[in-house]
C-alpha positions as CSV (number, residue, x, y, z in Angstrom):
1,X,5.4,-45.2,-8.4
2,X,1.8,-43.9,-9.7
3,X,2.1,-41.0,-12.4
4,X,-0.5,-38.0,-13.2
5,X,-1.7,-38.7,-17.0
6,X,-2.2,-35.3,-17.6
7,X,-0.5,-32.2,-16.2
8,X,-2.9,-29.9,-15.1
9,X,-2.9,-28.7,-11.4
10,X,-5.3,-26.7,-9.6
11,X,-4.2,-24.9,-6.3
12,X,-7.3,-23.4,-4.2
13,X,-6.1,-20.6,-2.4
14,X,-3.6,-18.1,-3.5
15,X,-1.9,-16.8,-0.6
16,X,1.3,-16.9,1.2
17,X,1.8,-20.8,0.6
18,X,-1.1,-21.4,-2.2
19,X,0.3,-18.6,-4.8
20,X,4.0,-19.7,-4.6
21,X,3.3,-23.5,-5.1
22,X,1.1,-22.6,-8.0
23,X,4.1,-20.6,-9.9
24,X,6.2,-23.3,-9.1
25,X,4.2,-26.1,-10.5
26,X,3.9,-23.6,-13.8
27,X,7.6,-23.1,-14.0
28,X,7.6,-26.8,-15.0
29,X,5.6,-25.5,-17.7
30,X,2.5,-27.9,-17.3
31,X,-0.7,-25.8,-16.9
32,X,-1.8,-24.3,-13.4
33,X,-5.7,-23.0,-12.1
34,X,-5.3,-21.0,-9.0
35,X,-8.7,-20.6,-7.4
36,X,-9.3,-17.6,-5.1
37,X,-12.6,-16.1,-3.6
38,X,-11.2,-12.9,-4.1
39,X,-11.6,-11.3,-7.3
40,X,-8.8,-8.3,-6.7
41,X,-5.9,-11.2,-6.0
42,X,-7.7,-13.2,-9.3
43,X,-6.9,-10.1,-11.6
44,X,-3.8,-8.8,-9.5
45,X,-2.3,-12.3,-10.8
46,X,-3.7,-12.8,-13.7
47,X,-2.3,-9.1,-14.9
48,X,1.6,-10.7,-14.1
49,X,1.3,-9.2,-10.8
50,X,1.3,-10.4,-6.8
51,X,-0.6,-9.3,-3.8
52,X,2.2,-10.3,-1.3
53,X,5.4,-9.8,-0.6
54,X,7.9,-12.6,-1.1
55,X,11.5,-12.7,-2.1
56,X,11.4,-13.6,-6.2
57,X,7.9,-14.4,-6.3
58,X,7.3,-11.5,-8.5
59,X,9.4,-12.6,-11.1
60,X,8.1,-16.3,-10.8
61,X,4.5,-15.0,-11.3
62,X,5.0,-12.8,-14.2
63,X,6.8,-15.0,-16.1
64,X,4.5,-17.9,-16.1
65,X,1.6,-15.6,-16.4
66,X,3.0,-14.0,-19.4
67,X,4.3,-17.9,-20.8
68,X,0.8,-18.7,-20.3
69,X,1.5,-21.7,-17.8
70,X,-0.5,-19.8,-14.5
71,X,-3.8,-18.0,-14.4
72,X,-5.9,-17.4,-11.6
73,X,-9.8,-17.5,-11.5
74,X,-12.8,-18.0,-9.2
75,X,-14.4,-20.6,-10.8
76,X,-13.0,-24.5,-10.3
77,X,-12.8,-26.3,-13.5
78,X,-11.2,-30.0,-14.1
79,X,-7.5,-30.5,-13.2
80,X,-5.5,-34.1,-12.3
81,X,-4.2,-32.7,-9.2
82,X,-5.9,-30.2,-6.5
83,X,-4.1,-28.6,-3.5
84,X,-6.1,-27.0,-1.2
85,X,-4.0,-24.2,0.3
86,X,-6.7,-22.0,2.5
87,X,-6.1,-20.7,6.2
88,X,-7.1,-22.6,8.9
89,X,-7.8,-19.8,11.8
90,X,-8.6,-20.0,15.1
91,X,-12.3,-19.4,16.5
92,X,-13.6,-18.5,20.0
93,X,-12.0,-17.9,23.4
94,X,-11.0,-21.2,23.7
95,X,-8.9,-21.1,20.5
96,X,-11.0,-23.7,19.1
97,X,-9.7,-24.8,15.0
98,X,-11.6,-23.1,12.4
99,X,-11.9,-25.7,9.2
100,X,-14.4,-23.4,7.5
101,X,-11.9,-22.3,4.6
102,X,-11.3,-25.9,4.3
103,X,-14.9,-27.2,4.0
104,X,-15.8,-24.7,1.6
105,X,-12.8,-25.4,-0.7
106,X,-13.9,-28.9,-0.4
107,X,-17.3,-28.1,-1.6
108,X,-16.1,-25.5,-4.4
109,X,-14.0,-28.6,-6.2
110,X,-15.6,-31.6,-5.6
111,X,-18.4,-30.8,-8.2
112,X,-15.0,-31.3,-11.1
113,X,-14.0,-33.7,-9.3
114,X,-13.4,-37.1,-11.6
115,X,-12.0,-40.6,-11.5
116,X,-8.2,-40.3,-11.0
117,X,-8.1,-37.2,-9.3
118,X,-5.9,-36.2,-6.3
119,X,-6.5,-34.1,-3.5
120,X,-3.8,-32.7,-1.3
121,X,-4.4,-30.8,1.8
122,X,-1.5,-28.6,2.3
123,X,-3.1,-26.2,5.3
124,X,-2.1,-26.9,8.7
125,X,-5.1,-29.1,10.3
126,X,-5.7,-30.2,13.6
127,X,-5.1,-34.1,13.9
128,X,-8.2,-35.7,12.1
129,X,-8.7,-32.7,9.4
130,X,-7.8,-34.8,6.7
131,X,-10.5,-37.1,7.7
132,X,-12.6,-34.5,7.3
133,X,-11.9,-32.8,4.3
134,X,-12.4,-36.5,2.8
135,X,-15.6,-36.6,4.5
136,X,-17.0,-33.5,3.1
137,X,-15.9,-34.3,-0.6
138,X,-17.5,-37.7,-0.1
139,X,-20.8,-36.1,1.4
140,X,-20.4,-33.8,-2.0
141,X,-20.0,-36.6,-4.3
142,X,-21.4,-40.1,-3.3
143,X,-20.9,-41.2,-6.4
144,X,-17.4,-41.5,-6.1
145,X,-15.0,-44.1,-4.4
146,X,-13.1,-42.5,-1.4
147,X,-10.6,-44.2,0.5
148,X,-12.1,-44.7,3.7
149,X,-9.8,-47.6,4.7
150,X,-6.0,-48.4,4.0
151,X,-7.0,-51.7,2.2
152,X,-9.7,-50.1,0.0
153,X,-9.8,-49.3,-3.4
154,X,-10.2,-45.7,-4.6
155,X,-11.5,-43.6,-7.3
156,X,-9.9,-40.2,-5.9
157,X,-6.5,-39.9,-3.7
158,X,-6.3,-38.0,-0.5
159,X,-3.1,-37.1,0.7
160,X,-1.9,-34.6,3.4
161,X,1.2,-32.9,3.0
162,X,1.8,-29.8,5.3
163,X,3.5,-26.9,4.0
164,X,7.0,-26.3,6.2
165,X,8.5,-23.0,4.7
166,X,9.9,-19.7,6.0
167,X,8.3,-16.6,4.8
168,X,10.7,-15.0,2.8
169,X,12.6,-17.9,2.0
170,X,9.5,-19.6,0.4
171,X,10.3,-20.0,-3.3
172,X,14.2,-21.4,-1.8
173,X,12.7,-23.4,0.8
174,X,9.7,-25.1,-1.8
175,X,12.6,-26.9,-3.6
176,X,14.8,-27.5,-1.1
177,X,12.9,-28.6,2.2
178,X,11.7,-32.3,2.8
179,X,8.0,-33.0,2.3
180,X,6.2,-34.9,4.8
181,X,3.5,-37.4,2.7
182,X,0.6,-38.4,4.6
183,X,-1.9,-40.4,2.0
184,X,-5.1,-42.4,3.2
185,X,-3.4,-45.7,1.1
186,X,0.0,-45.7,-0.1
187,X,-1.1,-45.3,-3.8
188,X,-2.3,-42.2,-3.0
189,X,0.8,-41.2,-1.1
190,X,2.5,-42.6,-4.0
191,X,0.6,-40.0,-6.7
192,X,1.2,-37.2,-3.9
193,X,4.9,-37.8,-3.9
194,X,5.2,-38.1,-8.0
195,X,3.1,-34.7,-8.2
196,X,5.8,-32.8,-5.7
197,X,8.6,-34.5,-7.6
198,X,8.3,-32.1,-10.3
199,X,10.1,-29.6,-8.8
200,X,10.8,-30.8,-5.0
201,X,14.8,-31.9,-4.7
202,X,14.4,-32.3,-0.9
203,X,13.4,-36.1,0.2
204,X,9.7,-36.9,0.0
205,X,9.1,-39.0,2.7
206,X,6.6,-41.4,3.4
207,X,4.2,-41.1,6.7
208,X,2.6,-44.0,7.5
209,X,-0.8,-42.0,7.3
210,X,-2.5,-38.6,7.4
211,X,-3.0,-38.3,11.4
212,X,1.1,-38.6,11.5
213,X,1.8,-36.2,8.8
214,X,-0.7,-33.7,10.4
215,X,0.9,-34.2,14.0
216,X,4.5,-33.6,12.8
217,X,3.7,-30.6,11.3
218,X,1.9,-29.2,14.7
219,X,4.8,-30.9,16.5
220,X,7.6,-28.9,15.1
221,X,5.7,-25.3,15.2
222,X,4.6,-26.4,19.2
223,X,8.6,-27.1,19.3
224,X,9.6,-23.5,18.8
225,X,6.9,-21.6,20.4
226,X,8.1,-23.6,23.5
227,X,11.5,-22.3,22.7
228,X,10.2,-19.1,22.2
229,X,8.5,-18.7,25.5
230,X,11.0,-20.0,27.5
231,X,13.6,-17.2,25.9
232,X,10.2,-14.2,26.5
233,X,9.8,-15.6,30.2
234,X,13.5,-15.4,30.6
235,X,12.6,-11.9,29.0
236,X,10.5,-11.1,31.8
237,X,12.7,-12.0,34.8
238,X,15.5,-10.3,33.7
239,X,13.6,-7.3,33.5
240,X,12.6,-8.1,37.2
241,X,16.2,-8.6,38.4
242,X,17.2,-5.5,36.5
243,X,19.6,-7.9,34.5
244,X,20.3,-7.2,30.6
245,X,18.7,-10.5,29.0
246,X,20.5,-10.1,25.6
247,X,24.0,-10.2,27.4
248,X,22.5,-13.2,29.6
249,X,21.2,-15.2,26.2
250,X,24.5,-14.3,24.7
251,X,27.1,-15.3,27.3
252,X,24.2,-18.5,28.1
253,X,24.8,-19.6,24.4
254,X,28.6,-20.0,24.6
255,X,27.5,-23.3,26.0
256,X,28.3,-25.7,23.5
257,X,24.6,-27.2,24.3
258,X,22.4,-24.5,24.7
259,X,21.0,-22.2,22.0
260,X,18.6,-19.8,23.6
261,X,16.2,-17.7,21.1
262,X,16.3,-14.1,21.3
263,X,12.8,-13.0,22.8
264,X,10.4,-10.7,21.4
265,X,6.7,-8.6,21.6
266,X,5.0,-12.0,21.7
267,X,4.9,-14.5,18.8
268,X,2.9,-14.2,15.1
269,X,2.2,-15.9,12.1
270,X,0.1,-18.4,10.7
271,X,1.6,-20.8,11.9
272,X,3.7,-20.9,15.3
273,X,0.9,-18.1,17.0
274,X,-2.2,-21.0,16.4
275,X,-0.8,-25.1,15.5
276,X,0.1,-25.2,19.0
277,X,-4.2,-24.9,20.0
278,X,-4.9,-27.5,17.4
279,X,-2.7,-30.1,19.8
280,X,-4.1,-28.5,23.2
281,X,-7.7,-28.6,21.2
282,X,-7.3,-32.5,20.6
283,X,-6.2,-33.4,24.2
284,X,-6.7,-30.2,26.4
285,X,-5.7,-32.4,29.6
286,X,-2.4,-33.5,28.4
287,X,-1.0,-30.9,26.6
288,X,-0.3,-28.2,29.4
289,X,3.4,-27.6,28.4
290,X,2.3,-26.2,25.2
291,X,-0.5,-24.6,26.6
292,X,1.4,-23.0,29.3
293,X,4.0,-21.8,26.3
294,X,1.1,-20.5,24.3
295,X,-0.3,-18.2,27.4
296,X,3.1,-16.7,27.9
297,X,3.9,-15.9,24.6
298,X,0.2,-14.6,24.3
299,X,0.2,-13.0,27.3
300,X,3.9,-10.8,26.1
301,X,2.1,-7.8,24.3
302,X,0.5,-6.8,27.1
303,X,3.3,-6.5,28.7
304,X,5.0,-4.5,26.2
305,X,2.5,-2.0,26.5
306,X,3.2,-1.8,30.2
307,X,6.6,-1.0,29.5
308,X,5.4,1.6,26.6
309,X,3.1,3.5,29.2
310,X,5.5,3.8,32.3
311,X,8.1,5.7,30.3
312,X,5.5,7.8,28.5
313,X,4.7,8.6,32.6
314,X,8.7,8.9,32.8
315,X,8.9,11.3,29.7
316,X,6.3,13.4,30.3
317,X,7.2,13.9,34.5
318,X,11.2,14.6,33.0
319,X,9.8,17.4,30.9
320,X,8.1,21.1,32.2
321,X,4.6,21.4,30.7
322,X,4.7,18.1,28.9
323,X,1.3,15.9,29.6
324,X,1.5,12.4,29.1
325,X,-1.0,12.9,26.1
326,X,1.6,14.7,24.2
327,X,4.1,12.6,24.4
328,X,4.7,11.0,20.6
329,X,5.2,7.7,19.8
330,X,7.2,6.0,17.0
331,X,6.5,2.3,16.6
332,X,9.1,0.5,14.2
333,X,7.6,-2.7,12.9
334,X,4.3,-4.1,13.0
335,X,4.5,-7.5,11.0
336,X,4.8,-10.7,12.9
337,X,8.7,-11.1,11.9
338,X,11.5,-9.2,10.3
339,X,11.4,-8.4,6.6
340,X,7.9,-9.4,5.5
341,X,4.9,-7.7,4.9
342,X,2.9,-10.7,6.6
343,X,0.3,-9.3,9.6
344,X,-0.8,-12.4,10.4
345,X,-1.1,-13.0,14.2
346,X,1.0,-10.2,14.5
347,X,2.3,-9.2,18.2
348,X,3.8,-5.8,17.4
349,X,0.2,-5.2,15.5
350,X,-1.8,-6.0,18.6
351,X,0.4,-3.9,20.4
352,X,-0.2,-1.1,18.2
353,X,-3.8,-1.5,18.2
354,X,-4.1,-1.9,21.4
355,X,-1.9,1.5,22.5
356,X,-3.8,3.6,20.1
357,X,-6.6,2.9,22.4
358,X,-4.9,3.6,25.6
359,X,-2.4,6.5,24.4
360,X,-4.2,10.1,23.5
361,X,-1.1,11.3,21.9
362,X,0.2,10.9,18.3
363,X,1.9,7.6,17.0
364,X,3.7,7.3,13.9
365,X,4.2,3.7,12.3
366,X,7.0,2.7,10.6
367,X,6.8,-0.4,8.6
368,X,9.3,-0.3,5.4
369,X,7.7,-3.5,3.8
370,X,4.1,-2.8,3.9
371,X,3.0,-0.2,1.4
372,X,-0.5,-0.3,1.9
373,X,-2.4,-1.7,4.8
374,X,-5.3,-4.4,4.4
375,X,-9.2,-3.8,4.8
376,X,-10.3,-3.1,8.1
377,X,-6.5,-1.0,9.1
378,X,-6.9,1.6,6.8
379,X,-7.8,4.0,9.1
380,X,-3.6,3.4,10.4
381,X,-1.0,5.8,8.5
382,X,1.7,4.5,8.0
383,X,5.3,6.8,7.6
384,X,8.9,6.9,7.3
385,X,12.0,7.1,9.2
386,X,12.8,10.0,7.9
387,X,9.6,11.4,9.9
388,X,9.5,9.1,13.3
389,X,13.2,10.4,14.2
390,X,11.7,13.6,16.0
391,X,9.3,11.5,18.2
392,X,9.6,11.1,22.2
393,X,9.9,7.8,22.3
394,X,11.0,5.1,20.0
395,X,9.4,1.4,20.1
396,X,11.4,-1.3,18.2
397,X,8.7,-4.2,17.9
398,X,10.4,-6.0,14.9
399,X,13.7,-6.6,13.5
400,X,13.7,-5.2,10.4
401,X,17.1,-4.9,8.3
402,X,16.3,-1.8,7.1
403,X,15.8,-0.5,11.1
404,X,19.8,-1.4,11.5
405,X,21.9,1.7,10.3
406,X,19.1,4.5,12.3
407,X,21.1,5.9,14.7
408,X,19.0,6.5,18.0
409,X,21.7,8.7,19.8
410,X,20.3,10.2,22.6
411,X,16.6,9.2,22.1
412,X,14.5,7.2,24.0
413,X,14.1,4.3,23.0
414,X,12.8,0.6,24.0
415,X,13.9,-2.3,22.0
416,X,11.8,-5.2,22.5
417,X,14.1,-7.4,19.9
418,X,17.6,-6.5,20.7
419,X,18.1,-5.0,17.5
420,X,20.3,-2.5,19.4
421,X,21.8,-5.0,22.4
422,X,25.2,-4.4,21.0
423,X,24.9,-0.3,21.3
424,X,24.7,-0.5,25.4
425,X,25.1,-3.9,26.9
426,X,23.9,-2.1,30.6
427,X,20.3,-1.4,29.6
428,X,18.0,-3.7,29.7
429,X,14.8,-1.9,27.2
430,X,17.2,0.6,25.1
């Protein structure tokens, strides 16, 4: 298997995947250069600090920065291997994949590429995304040979290796999870496997080509989205029939071949809420189940808001001289999943933002995993559990572990994640 002659890796994009990946390589005592367009992110990392919440990441970054194995910059420089880990969001009403960040990253590193380099795309992309990256690199560097066919010799090795880690366990799963690697040629795959084996203890599995690796990642997240959609639709049905959905799921899951997930206010995160649309965009007439699941999950926040507004009306009617605009609400959780600070595609955040445009009364947000909100959300004021407990209505949108010890006794509560399902099985939304 081909090995890197030198030991210098560059990671483009220092976010939730790029920074942990950069730290993991740096822990192997090799030189790692992280590239990010955000100067604040660069400065933060170079100070030995992190700008995201991820268990054990802060310790790792502080260590490798202090030892000189990791540094961040906005300017690309030569390396033997480049890993691109930038966002791939959606755009437009038709949920089209936006590959502009990958294009920008490709054009950024192109001037410093040299024969023998390895370029790995970790960003999740629609089918054919790796080939588009290759073409952007090729157009920028016509002087270099790129692998345009499986048989063609190449000076630049290209591979796709999608990340498959769980937020909150990234530092563990980067090491233990299997990696799917789809090179443009077998040699490209070998080069990528050699690089990842510097820290990956899971199996590095060769896919037949980048498209296979791309579709594998999209299939994984679409599978999860379909299963979540079933749970969310089940919660709607049970609500209409005045049946406790949490009890239904508990009982149904006693069957040895049934494993229904828990419903929630929708689906968030940069993966599950986004990746299925990549398949739909490629084959819109065929991917009917995947599309329907996306529509179900995307509609859930609207249903949640309707339930909240309905409960506000009930509370106002049951209190003498109390108007609906006087009803105070405490929102528990705005991240996209429990015990992380990630707001990407968060349905809970969407519920709050839309609710704040409808409800004129006070809304308190309790989010224990976030100290300050990103650009565009600075106007939102975060509170704590102590200040929230006197609210008229308590709305649980994220199953944070910090909420499990809260006493909601004799409080008006809407529990959309089943946090309190063990307290009273006779209620649908507590």
